[in-house]
PyMOL Python script that loads the backbone (N, CA, C, O; Angstrom):
from pymol import cmd

cmd.read_pdbstr("""\
ATOM      1  N   GLN A   1     -16.490   1.601  -6.337  1.00  0.00           N
ATOM      2  CA  GLN A   1     -15.667   2.431  -5.673  1.00  0.00           C
ATOM      3  C   GLN A   1     -14.172   2.001  -5.419  1.00  0.00           C
ATOM      4  O   GLN A   1     -13.200   2.756  -5.419  1.00  0.00           O
ATOM      5  N   ARG A   2     -14.178   0.470  -5.176  1.00  0.00           N
ATOM      6  CA  ARG A   2     -12.852   0.009  -4.723  1.00  0.00           C
ATOM      7  C   ARG A   2     -11.812   0.163  -5.821  1.00  0.00           C
ATOM      8  O   ARG A   2     -10.656   0.577  -5.724  1.00  0.00           O
ATOM      9  N   ARG A   3     -12.427  -0.229  -6.803  1.00  0.00           N
ATOM     10  CA  ARG A   3     -11.432  -0.180  -8.312  1.00  0.00           C
ATOM     11  C   ARG A   3     -11.053   1.101  -8.436  1.00  0.00           C
ATOM     12  O   ARG A   3      -9.919   1.122  -8.915  1.00  0.00           O
ATOM     13  N   ILE A   4     -11.462   2.164  -8.234  1.00  0.00           N
ATOM     14  CA  ILE A   4     -11.149   3.897  -8.356  1.00  0.00           C
ATOM     15  C   ILE A   4     -10.192   3.897  -7.158  1.00  0.00           C
ATOM     16  O   ILE A   4      -9.168   4.550  -7.360  1.00  0.00           O
ATOM     17  N   ALA A   5     -10.288   3.350  -6.034  1.00  0.00           N
ATOM     18  CA  ALA A   5      -9.408   3.439  -4.888  1.00  0.00           C
ATOM     19  C   ALA A   5      -8.194   2.751  -5.014  1.00  0.00           C
ATOM     20  O   ALA A   5      -7.154   3.139  -4.482  1.00  0.00           O
ATOM     21  N   ALA A   6      -8.281   1.852  -5.628  1.00  0.00           N
ATOM     22  CA  ALA A   6      -7.074   0.757  -6.085  1.00  0.00           C
ATOM     23  C   ALA A   6      -6.316   1.606  -7.311  1.00  0.00           C
ATOM     24  O   ALA A   6      -5.097   1.499  -7.438  1.00  0.00           O
ATOM     25  N   VAL A   7      -7.032   2.380  -8.129  1.00  0.00           N
ATOM     26  CA  VAL A   7      -6.175   3.105  -9.007  1.00  0.00           C
ATOM     27  C   VAL A   7      -5.537   4.593  -8.574  1.00  0.00           C
ATOM     28  O   VAL A   7      -4.670   5.250  -9.150  1.00  0.00           O
ATOM     29  N   ALA A   8      -6.207   4.854  -7.472  1.00  0.00           N
ATOM     30  CA  ALA A   8      -5.665   6.135  -7.006  1.00  0.00           C
ATOM     31  C   ALA A   8      -4.422   5.843  -6.157  1.00  0.00           C
ATOM     32  O   ALA A   8      -3.398   6.525  -6.138  1.00  0.00           O
ATOM     33  N   SER A   9      -4.666   4.726  -5.457  1.00  0.00           N
ATOM     34  CA  SER A   9      -3.172   4.453  -4.832  1.00  0.00           C
ATOM     35  C   SER A   9      -2.430   3.825  -5.533  1.00  0.00           C
ATOM     36  O   SER A   9      -1.453   3.519  -4.850  1.00  0.00           O
ATOM     37  N   LEU A  10      -2.315   3.348  -6.809  1.00  0.00           N
ATOM     38  CA  LEU A  10      -1.462   3.101  -7.725  1.00  0.00           C
ATOM     39  C   LEU A  10      -0.695   4.281  -8.371  1.00  0.00           C
ATOM     40  O   LEU A  10       0.512   4.295  -8.614  1.00  0.00           O
ATOM     41  N   GLY A  11      -1.517   5.187  -8.592  1.00  0.00           N
ATOM     42  CA  GLY A  11      -1.244   6.691  -8.835  1.00  0.00           C
ATOM     43  C   GLY A  11      -0.159   7.264  -7.759  1.00  0.00           C
ATOM     44  O   GLY A  11       0.947   7.725  -8.043  1.00  0.00           O
ATOM     45  N   VAL A  12      -0.706   7.133  -6.513  1.00  0.00           N
ATOM     46  CA  VAL A  12       0.144   7.814  -5.380  1.00  0.00           C
ATOM     47  C   VAL A  12       1.608   6.951  -5.364  1.00  0.00           C
ATOM     48  O   VAL A  12       2.696   7.518  -5.273  1.00  0.00           O
ATOM     49  N   VAL A  13       1.456   5.602  -5.461  1.00  0.00           N
ATOM     50  CA  VAL A  13       3.122   4.897  -5.388  1.00  0.00           C
ATOM     51  C   VAL A  13       3.834   5.546  -6.530  1.00  0.00           C
ATOM     52  O   VAL A  13       4.866   6.163  -6.262  1.00  0.00           O
ATOM     53  N   GLY A  14       3.364   5.482  -7.942  1.00  0.00           N
ATOM     54  CA  GLY A  14       3.890   5.879  -9.065  1.00  0.00           C
ATOM     55  C   GLY A  14       4.545   7.550  -8.805  1.00  0.00           C
ATOM     56  O   GLY A  14       5.716   7.784  -9.105  1.00  0.00           O
ATOM     57  N   TYR A  15       3.762   8.489  -8.302  1.00  0.00           N
ATOM     58  CA  TYR A  15       4.214   9.839  -8.210  1.00  0.00           C
ATOM     59  C   TYR A  15       4.921   9.672  -7.061  1.00  0.00           C
ATOM     60  O   TYR A  15       5.731  10.597  -7.008  1.00  0.00           O
ATOM     61  N   GLY A  16       5.019   9.010  -6.179  1.00  0.00           N
ATOM     62  CA  GLY A  16       6.158   8.693  -4.882  1.00  0.00           C
ATOM     63  C   GLY A  16       7.594   8.347  -5.389  1.00  0.00           C
ATOM     64  O   GLY A  16       8.654   8.765  -4.925  1.00  0.00           O
ATOM     65  N   VAL A  17       7.401   7.472  -6.469  1.00  0.00           N
ATOM     66  CA  VAL A  17       8.512   6.913  -7.074  1.00  0.00           C
ATOM     67  C   VAL A  17       9.309   8.077  -7.954  1.00  0.00           C
ATOM     68  O   VAL A  17      10.518   8.309  -7.946  1.00  0.00           O
ATOM     69  N   ALA A  18       8.351   8.684  -8.650  1.00  0.00           N
ATOM     70  CA  ALA A  18       9.116  10.049  -9.318  1.00  0.00           C
ATOM     71  C   ALA A  18       9.648  11.062  -8.446  1.00  0.00           C
ATOM     72  O   ALA A  18      10.609  11.748  -8.793  1.00  0.00           O
ATOM     73  N   MET A  19       9.051  11.202  -7.279  1.00  0.00           N
ATOM     74  CA  MET A  19       9.390  12.076  -6.261  1.00  0.00           C
ATOM     75  C   MET A  19      10.936  11.543  -5.840  1.00  0.00           C
ATOM     76  O   MET A  19      11.841  12.350  -5.624  1.00  0.00           O
ATOM     77  N   ILE A  20      11.105  10.228  -5.761  1.00  0.00           N
ATOM     78  CA  ILE A  20      12.317   9.581  -5.378  1.00  0.00           C
ATOM     79  C   ILE A  20      13.394   9.966  -6.576  1.00  0.00           C
ATOM     80  O   ILE A  20      14.567  10.265  -6.354  1.00  0.00           O
ATOM     81  N   PHE A  21      12.854   9.912  -7.730  1.00  0.00           N
ATOM     82  CA  PHE A  21      13.985  10.195  -8.851  1.00  0.00           C
ATOM     83  C   PHE A  21      14.309  11.699  -8.603  1.00  0.00           C
ATOM     84  O   PHE A  21      15.510  11.960  -8.669  1.00  0.00           O
ATOM     85  N   VAL A  22      13.529  12.669  -8.350  1.00  0.00           N
ATOM     86  CA  VAL A  22      13.933  14.103  -8.286  1.00  0.00           C
ATOM     87  C   VAL A  22      14.643  14.240  -7.025  1.00  0.00           C
ATOM     88  O   VAL A  22      15.453  15.167  -7.000  1.00  0.00           O
ATOM     89  N   LEU A  23      14.527  13.503  -5.920  1.00  0.00           N
ATOM     90  CA  LEU A  23      15.470  13.809  -4.922  1.00  0.00           C
ATOM     91  C   LEU A  23      16.933  13.233  -4.879  1.00  0.00           C
ATOM     92  O   LEU A  23      17.879  13.666  -4.222  1.00  0.00           O
ATOM     93  N   TYR A  24      16.891  11.913  -5.925  1.00  0.00           N
ATOM     94  CA  TYR A  24      18.275  11.618  -6.203  1.00  0.00           C
ATOM     95  C   TYR A  24      18.760  12.070  -7.330  1.00  0.00           C
ATOM     96  O   TYR A  24      19.726  11.436  -7.756  1.00  0.00           O
ATOM     97  N   GLY A  25      18.304  13.211  -8.124  1.00  0.00           N
ATOM     98  CA  GLY A  25      18.979  13.810  -9.234  1.00  0.00           C
ATOM     99  C   GLY A  25      18.645  13.343 -10.730  1.00  0.00           C
ATOM    100  O   GLY A  25      19.260  13.640 -11.754  1.00  0.00           O
ATOM    101  N   ALA A  26      17.862  12.785 -10.632  1.00  0.00           N
ATOM    102  CA  ALA A  26      17.203  12.305 -12.122  1.00  0.00           C
ATOM    103  C   ALA A  26      15.804  13.010 -12.730  1.00  0.00           C
ATOM    104  O   ALA A  26      14.748  12.451 -13.025  1.00  0.00           O
ATOM    105  N   PRO A  27      16.172  14.471 -12.818  1.00  0.00           N
ATOM    106  CA  PRO A  27      15.019  15.008 -13.382  1.00  0.00           C
ATOM    107  C   PRO A  27      14.374  14.527 -14.664  1.00  0.00           C
ATOM    108  O   PRO A  27      13.155  14.655 -14.775  1.00  0.00           O
ATOM    109  N   ASP A  28      15.071  13.992 -15.629  1.00  0.00           N
ATOM    110  CA  ASP A  28      14.732  13.651 -16.791  1.00  0.00           C
ATOM    111  C   ASP A  28      13.782  12.129 -16.636  1.00  0.00           C
ATOM    112  O   ASP A  28      12.734  11.906 -17.242  1.00  0.00           O
ATOM    113  N   VAL A  29      14.345  11.359 -15.838  1.00  0.00           N
ATOM    114  CA  VAL A  29      13.437   9.984 -15.362  1.00  0.00           C
ATOM    115  C   VAL A  29      12.241  10.493 -14.476  1.00  0.00           C
ATOM    116  O   VAL A  29      11.201   9.851 -14.622  1.00  0.00           O
ATOM    117  N   ALA A  30      12.212  11.464 -13.647  1.00  0.00           N
ATOM    118  CA  ALA A  30      11.177  11.768 -12.931  1.00  0.00           C
ATOM    119  C   ALA A  30       9.802  12.253 -13.902  1.00  0.00           C
ATOM    120  O   ALA A  30       8.649  11.824 -13.850  1.00  0.00           O
ATOM    121  N   MET A  31      10.412  13.342 -14.821  1.00  0.00           N
ATOM    122  CA  MET A  31       9.483  13.915 -15.757  1.00  0.00           C
ATOM    123  C   MET A  31       8.754  12.758 -16.394  1.00  0.00           C
ATOM    124  O   MET A  31       7.524  12.708 -16.354  1.00  0.00           O
ATOM    125  N   THR A  32       9.578  11.699 -17.061  1.00  0.00           N
ATOM    126  CA  THR A  32       8.903  10.681 -17.828  1.00  0.00           C
ATOM    127  C   THR A  32       8.082   9.796 -16.790  1.00  0.00           C
ATOM    128  O   THR A  32       7.062   9.242 -17.201  1.00  0.00           O
ATOM    129  N   GLN A  33       8.452   9.645 -15.541  1.00  0.00           N
ATOM    130  CA  GLN A  33       7.732   8.964 -14.792  1.00  0.00           C
ATOM    131  C   GLN A  33       6.141   9.469 -14.421  1.00  0.00           C
ATOM    132  O   GLN A  33       5.122   8.796 -14.266  1.00  0.00           O
ATOM    133  N   PHE A  34       6.367  10.942 -14.347  1.00  0.00           N
ATOM    134  CA  PHE A  34       5.010  11.964 -14.079  1.00  0.00           C
ATOM    135  C   PHE A  34       4.153  11.753 -15.133  1.00  0.00           C
ATOM    136  O   PHE A  34       2.945  11.639 -14.929  1.00  0.00           O
ATOM    137  N   VAL A  35       4.663  11.681 -16.317  1.00  0.00           N
ATOM    138  CA  VAL A  35       3.856  11.627 -17.629  1.00  0.00           C
ATOM    139  C   VAL A  35       3.116  10.270 -17.930  1.00  0.00           C
ATOM    140  O   VAL A  35       1.921  10.161 -18.205  1.00  0.00           O
ATOM    141  N   VAL A  36       3.968   9.333 -17.839  1.00  0.00           N
ATOM    142  CA  VAL A  36       3.657   8.060 -18.004  1.00  0.00           C
ATOM    143  C   VAL A  36       2.683   7.523 -16.883  1.00  0.00           C
ATOM    144  O   VAL A  36       1.737   6.789 -17.169  1.00  0.00           O
ATOM    145  N   GLU A  37       2.987   7.966 -15.469  1.00  0.00           N
ATOM    146  CA  GLU A  37       1.805   7.748 -14.530  1.00  0.00           C
ATOM    147  C   GLU A  37       0.578   8.534 -14.541  1.00  0.00           C
ATOM    148  O   GLU A  37      -0.463   8.139 -14.015  1.00  0.00           O
ATOM    149  N   THR A  38       0.711   9.707 -15.176  1.00  0.00           N
ATOM    150  CA  THR A  38      -0.670  10.393 -15.330  1.00  0.00           C
ATOM    151  C   THR A  38      -1.601   9.807 -16.410  1.00  0.00           C
ATOM    152  O   THR A  38      -2.824   9.724 -16.293  1.00  0.00           O
ATOM    153  N   LEU A  39      -0.870   9.407 -17.485  1.00  0.00           N
ATOM    154  CA  LEU A  39      -1.664   8.653 -18.640  1.00  0.00           C
ATOM    155  C   LEU A  39      -1.947   7.354 -18.097  1.00  0.00           C
ATOM    156  O   LEU A  39      -3.090   6.975 -18.356  1.00  0.00           O
ATOM    157  N   THR A  40      -1.222   6.530 -17.396  1.00  0.00           N
ATOM    158  CA  THR A  40      -1.825   5.431 -17.041  1.00  0.00           C
ATOM    159  C   THR A  40      -2.963   5.359 -16.232  1.00  0.00           C
ATOM    160  O   THR A  40      -3.907   4.595 -16.430  1.00  0.00           O
ATOM    161  N   VAL A  41      -2.843   6.313 -15.149  1.00  0.00           N
ATOM    162  CA  VAL A  41      -3.967   6.428 -14.071  1.00  0.00           C
ATOM    163  C   VAL A  41      -5.186   7.000 -15.005  1.00  0.00           C
ATOM    164  O   VAL A  41      -6.298   6.506 -14.818  1.00  0.00           O
ATOM    165  N   LEU A  42      -5.042   7.938 -15.924  1.00  0.00           N
ATOM    166  CA  LEU A  42      -6.362   8.285 -16.603  1.00  0.00           C
ATOM    167  C   LEU A  42      -6.873   7.150 -17.363  1.00  0.00           C
ATOM    168  O   LEU A  42      -8.091   6.971 -17.391  1.00  0.00           O
ATOM    169  N   LEU A  43      -6.106   6.381 -17.966  1.00  0.00           N
ATOM    170  CA  LEU A  43      -6.497   5.267 -18.912  1.00  0.00           C
ATOM    171  C   LEU A  43      -7.235   4.145 -17.986  1.00  0.00           C
ATOM    172  O   LEU A  43      -8.301   3.675 -18.383  1.00  0.00           O
ATOM    173  N   PHE A  44      -6.679   3.727 -16.780  1.00  0.00           N
ATOM    174  CA  PHE A  44      -7.341   2.912 -15.957  1.00  0.00           C
ATOM    175  C   PHE A  44      -8.739   3.671 -15.441  1.00  0.00           C
ATOM    176  O   PHE A  44      -9.818   3.079 -15.443  1.00  0.00           O
ATOM    177  N   VAL A  45      -8.632   4.644 -15.129  1.00  0.00           N
ATOM    178  CA  VAL A  45      -9.979   5.287 -14.611  1.00  0.00           C
ATOM    179  C   VAL A  45     -10.971   5.263 -15.792  1.00  0.00           C
ATOM    180  O   VAL A  45     -12.137   4.979 -15.517  1.00  0.00           O
ATOM    181  N   LEU A  46     -10.665   5.514 -17.011  1.00  0.00           N
ATOM    182  CA  LEU A  46     -11.703   5.584 -17.919  1.00  0.00           C
ATOM    183  C   LEU A  46     -12.066   4.068 -18.269  1.00  0.00           C
ATOM    184  O   LEU A  46     -13.230   3.842 -18.600  1.00  0.00           O
ATOM    185  N   VAL A  47     -11.127   2.987 -18.219  1.00  0.00           N
ATOM    186  CA  VAL A  47     -11.590   1.594 -18.445  1.00  0.00           C
ATOM    187  C   VAL A  47     -12.287   1.321 -17.235  1.00  0.00           C
ATOM    188  O   VAL A  47     -13.465   0.969 -17.299  1.00  0.00           O
ATOM    189  N   PHE A  48     -11.708   1.438 -16.137  1.00  0.00           N
ATOM    190  CA  PHE A  48     -12.539   0.893 -15.042  1.00  0.00           C
ATOM    191  C   PHE A  48     -13.813   1.634 -14.526  1.00  0.00           C
ATOM    192  O   PHE A  48     -14.444   1.149 -13.587  1.00  0.00           O
ATOM    193  N   TYR A  49     -14.121   2.550 -14.994  1.00  0.00           N
ATOM    194  CA  TYR A  49     -15.362   3.183 -15.000  1.00  0.00           C
ATOM    195  C   TYR A  49     -16.395   2.712 -15.880  1.00  0.00           C
ATOM    196  O   TYR A  49     -17.573   2.757 -15.525  1.00  0.00           O
ATOM    197  N   ARG A  50     -16.060   2.280 -16.957  1.00  0.00           N
ATOM    198  CA  ARG A  50     -16.985   1.552 -17.906  1.00  0.00           C
ATOM    199  C   ARG A  50     -17.236  -0.121 -17.608  1.00  0.00           C
ATOM    200  O   ARG A  50     -18.109  -0.800 -18.149  1.00  0.00           O
ATOM    201  N   LEU A  51     -16.344  -0.546 -16.713  1.00  0.00           N
ATOM    202  CA  LEU A  51     -16.656  -2.013 -16.534  1.00  0.00           C
ATOM    203  C   LEU A  51     -17.795  -2.259 -15.779  1.00  0.00           C
ATOM    204  O   LEU A  51     -18.231  -1.412 -14.999  1.00  0.00           O
ATOM    205  N   PRO A  52     -18.402  -3.521 -15.967  1.00  0.00           N
ATOM    206  CA  PRO A  52     -19.713  -3.699 -15.087  1.00  0.00           C
ATOM    207  C   PRO A  52     -19.413  -4.178 -13.895  1.00  0.00           C
ATOM    208  O   PRO A  52     -18.236  -4.539 -13.876  1.00  0.00           O
ATOM    209  N   GLU A  53     -20.056  -4.369 -12.711  1.00  0.00           N
ATOM    210  CA  GLU A  53     -20.137  -4.510 -11.582  1.00  0.00           C
ATOM    211  C   GLU A  53     -19.499  -6.052 -11.431  1.00  0.00           C
ATOM    212  O   GLU A  53     -19.753  -6.904 -12.282  1.00  0.00           O
ATOM    213  N   PHE A  54     -18.726  -6.310 -10.377  1.00  0.00           N
ATOM    214  CA  PHE A  54     -18.187  -7.751 -10.327  1.00  0.00           C
ATOM    215  C   PHE A  54     -19.357  -8.331  -9.832  1.00  0.00           C
ATOM    216  O   PHE A  54     -20.136  -7.848  -9.011  1.00  0.00           O
ATOM    217  N   LYS A  55     -19.434  -9.810 -10.612  1.00  0.00           N
ATOM    218  CA  LYS A  55     -20.206 -10.765 -10.059  1.00  0.00           C
ATOM    219  C   LYS A  55     -19.499 -12.033  -9.953  1.00  0.00           C
ATOM    220  O   LYS A  55     -18.555 -12.286 -10.702  1.00  0.00           O
ATOM    221  N   ARG A  56     -19.940 -12.905  -8.989  1.00  0.00           N
ATOM    222  CA  ARG A  56     -19.445 -14.229  -8.901  1.00  0.00           C
ATOM    223  C   ARG A  56     -20.097 -15.054  -9.597  1.00  0.00           C
ATOM    224  O   ARG A  56     -21.321 -15.015  -9.473  1.00  0.00           O
ATOM    225  N   TYR A  57     -19.655 -15.793 -10.296  1.00  0.00           N
ATOM    226  CA  TYR A  57     -20.317 -16.934 -11.235  1.00  0.00           C
ATOM    227  C   TYR A  57     -19.992 -18.239 -10.873  1.00  0.00           C
ATOM    228  O   TYR A  57     -20.644 -19.202 -11.277  1.00  0.00           O
ATOM    229  N   SER A  58     -18.946 -18.342 -10.076  1.00  0.00           N
ATOM    230  CA  SER A  58     -18.442 -19.829  -9.647  1.00  0.00           C
ATOM    231  C   SER A  58     -19.022 -19.821  -8.172  1.00  0.00           C
ATOM    232  O   SER A  58     -19.081 -18.766  -7.539  1.00  0.00           O
ATOM    233  N   SER A  59     -19.492 -21.157  -7.588  1.00  0.00           N
ATOM    234  CA  SER A  59     -19.702 -21.356  -6.228  1.00  0.00           C
ATOM    235  C   SER A  59     -18.317 -21.246  -5.300  1.00  0.00           C
ATOM    236  O   SER A  59     -17.179 -21.229  -5.771  1.00  0.00           O
ATOM    237  N   ARG A  60     -18.620 -21.181  -4.026  1.00  0.00           N
ATOM    238  CA  ARG A  60     -17.569 -21.237  -3.323  1.00  0.00           C
ATOM    239  C   ARG A  60     -16.506 -22.494  -3.187  1.00  0.00           C
ATOM    240  O   ARG A  60     -15.316 -22.418  -2.882  1.00  0.00           O
ATOM    241  N   ALA A  61     -17.317 -23.732  -3.518  1.00  0.00           N
ATOM    242  CA  ALA A  61     -16.787 -24.814  -3.569  1.00  0.00           C
ATOM    243  C   ALA A  61     -15.628 -24.946  -4.822  1.00  0.00           C
ATOM    244  O   ALA A  61     -14.481 -25.346  -4.623  1.00  0.00           O
ATOM    245  N   VAL A  62     -16.102 -24.577  -5.997  1.00  0.00           N
ATOM    246  CA  VAL A  62     -15.336 -24.257  -7.122  1.00  0.00           C
ATOM    247  C   VAL A  62     -14.261 -23.251  -6.739  1.00  0.00           C
ATOM    248  O   VAL A  62     -13.110 -23.613  -6.980  1.00  0.00           O
ATOM    249  N   CYS A  63     -14.392 -22.301  -6.299  1.00  0.00           N
ATOM    250  CA  CYS A  63     -13.352 -21.238  -5.773  1.00  0.00           C
ATOM    251  C   CYS A  63     -12.315 -21.899  -5.070  1.00  0.00           C
ATOM    252  O   CYS A  63     -11.121 -21.725  -5.313  1.00  0.00           O
ATOM    253  N   VAL A  64     -12.843 -22.789  -4.047  1.00  0.00           N
ATOM    254  CA  VAL A  64     -11.636 -23.501  -2.997  1.00  0.00           C
ATOM    255  C   VAL A  64     -10.855 -24.480  -3.846  1.00  0.00           C
ATOM    256  O   VAL A  64      -9.626 -24.522  -3.782  1.00  0.00           O
ATOM    257  N   ARG A  65     -11.606 -25.319  -4.692  1.00  0.00           N
ATOM    258  CA  ARG A  65     -11.127 -26.144  -5.536  1.00  0.00           C
ATOM    259  C   ARG A  65     -10.080 -25.576  -6.470  1.00  0.00           C
ATOM    260  O   ARG A  65      -9.093 -26.289  -6.652  1.00  0.00           O
ATOM    261  N   ASP A  66     -10.126 -24.545  -7.020  1.00  0.00           N
ATOM    262  CA  ASP A  66      -9.248 -23.764  -7.895  1.00  0.00           C
ATOM    263  C   ASP A  66      -8.127 -23.220  -7.121  1.00  0.00           C
ATOM    264  O   ASP A  66      -6.951 -23.298  -7.476  1.00  0.00           O
ATOM    265  N   PHE A  67      -8.546 -22.668  -6.053  1.00  0.00           N
ATOM    266  CA  PHE A  67      -7.251 -22.047  -5.206  1.00  0.00           C
ATOM    267  C   PHE A  67      -6.392 -23.362  -4.749  1.00  0.00           C
ATOM    268  O   PHE A  67      -5.179 -23.240  -4.914  1.00  0.00           O
ATOM    269  N   ALA A  68      -6.764 -24.386  -4.296  1.00  0.00           N
ATOM    270  CA  ALA A  68      -6.028 -25.663  -4.002  1.00  0.00           C
ATOM    271  C   ALA A  68      -5.287 -26.079  -4.927  1.00  0.00           C
ATOM    272  O   ALA A  68      -4.118 -26.340  -4.644  1.00  0.00           O
ATOM    273  N   LEU A  69      -5.667 -26.219  -6.014  1.00  0.00           N
ATOM    274  CA  LEU A  69      -5.063 -26.521  -7.232  1.00  0.00           C
ATOM    275  C   LEU A  69      -3.952 -25.693  -7.895  1.00  0.00           C
ATOM    276  O   LEU A  69      -2.997 -26.122  -8.543  1.00  0.00           O
ATOM    277  N   ALA A  70      -4.310 -24.252  -7.565  1.00  0.00           N
ATOM    278  CA  ALA A  70      -3.004 -23.359  -7.980  1.00  0.00           C
ATOM    279  C   ALA A  70      -2.216 -23.327  -6.925  1.00  0.00           C
ATOM    280  O   ALA A  70      -1.062 -23.012  -7.215  1.00  0.00           O
ATOM    281  N   ALA A  71      -2.425 -23.554  -5.711  1.00  0.00           N
ATOM    282  CA  ALA A  71      -1.361 -23.597  -4.628  1.00  0.00           C
ATOM    283  C   ALA A  71      -0.663 -24.650  -4.764  1.00  0.00           C
ATOM    284  O   ALA A  71       0.535 -24.580  -4.489  1.00  0.00           O
ATOM    285  N   CYS A  72      -1.230 -25.892  -5.221  1.00  0.00           N
ATOM    286  CA  CYS A  72      -0.498 -27.046  -5.329  1.00  0.00           C
ATOM    287  C   CYS A  72       0.669 -26.991  -6.351  1.00  0.00           C
ATOM    288  O   CYS A  72       1.831 -27.344  -6.152  1.00  0.00           O
ATOM    289  N   ALA A  73       0.061 -26.412  -7.632  1.00  0.00           N
ATOM    290  CA  ALA A  73       0.842 -26.168  -8.556  1.00  0.00           C
ATOM    291  C   ALA A  73       2.078 -25.351  -8.413  1.00  0.00           C
ATOM    292  O   ALA A  73       3.227 -25.686  -8.700  1.00  0.00           O
ATOM    293  N   GLY A  74       1.667 -24.263  -7.937  1.00  0.00           N
ATOM    294  CA  GLY A  74       2.602 -23.362  -7.308  1.00  0.00           C
ATOM    295  C   GLY A  74       3.752 -23.783  -6.322  1.00  0.00           C
ATOM    296  O   GLY A  74       4.889 -23.314  -6.368  1.00  0.00           O
ATOM    297  N   GLY A  75       3.387 -24.569  -5.573  1.00  0.00           N
ATOM    298  CA  GLY A  75       4.263 -25.190  -4.639  1.00  0.00           C
ATOM    299  C   GLY A  75       5.287 -26.131  -5.387  1.00  0.00           C
ATOM    300  O   GLY A  75       6.472 -26.216  -5.063  1.00  0.00           O
ATOM    301  N   LEU A  76       4.729 -26.796  -6.374  1.00  0.00           N
ATOM    302  CA  LEU A  76       5.396 -27.843  -7.042  1.00  0.00           C
ATOM    303  C   LEU A  76       6.342 -27.181  -7.771  1.00  0.00           C
ATOM    304  O   LEU A  76       7.494 -27.599  -7.658  1.00  0.00           O
ATOM    305  N   MET A  77       6.110 -26.117  -8.593  1.00  0.00           N
ATOM    306  CA  MET A  77       7.063 -25.347  -9.203  1.00  0.00           C
ATOM    307  C   MET A  77       8.141 -24.636  -8.344  1.00  0.00           C
ATOM    308  O   MET A  77       9.276 -24.376  -8.744  1.00  0.00           O
ATOM    309  N   THR A  78       7.621 -24.338  -7.048  1.00  0.00           N
ATOM    310  CA  THR A  78       8.835 -23.761  -6.304  1.00  0.00           C
ATOM    311  C   THR A  78       9.745 -24.992  -6.136  1.00  0.00           C
ATOM    312  O   THR A  78      10.937 -24.847  -6.405  1.00  0.00           O
ATOM    313  N   LEU A  79       9.297 -26.186  -5.718  1.00  0.00           N
ATOM    314  CA  LEU A  79      10.243 -27.118  -5.466  1.00  0.00           C
ATOM    315  C   LEU A  79      11.212 -27.488  -6.658  1.00  0.00           C
ATOM    316  O   LEU A  79      12.366 -27.890  -6.510  1.00  0.00           O
ATOM    317  N   PHE A  80      10.581 -27.294  -7.833  1.00  0.00           N
ATOM    318  CA  PHE A  80      11.467 -27.634  -9.256  1.00  0.00           C
ATOM    319  C   PHE A  80      12.471 -26.609  -9.118  1.00  0.00           C
ATOM    320  O   PHE A  80      13.353 -26.491  -9.969  1.00  0.00           O
TER     321      PHE A  80
END
""", "prot")
cmd.dss("prot")
cmd.show_as("cartoon", "prot")
cmd.util.cbc("prot")
cmd.orient("prot")
């Protein structure tokens, strides 16, 4: 259910952007945004509906180690 809620919130944001396009006088861009957003939300719902439930295959220690390694690599790239 959380996946579907995430897709729904993504759709709300996309339709909000389309409404901003309408308010700023770009109806052609707004219509394109409405169509693309509708198709994207439909495809995401169809794909996420068929996905299996999320399962954790790694232990908590492995997840913490991976997070620390990723944070160090990200920090190093930021410094460079």
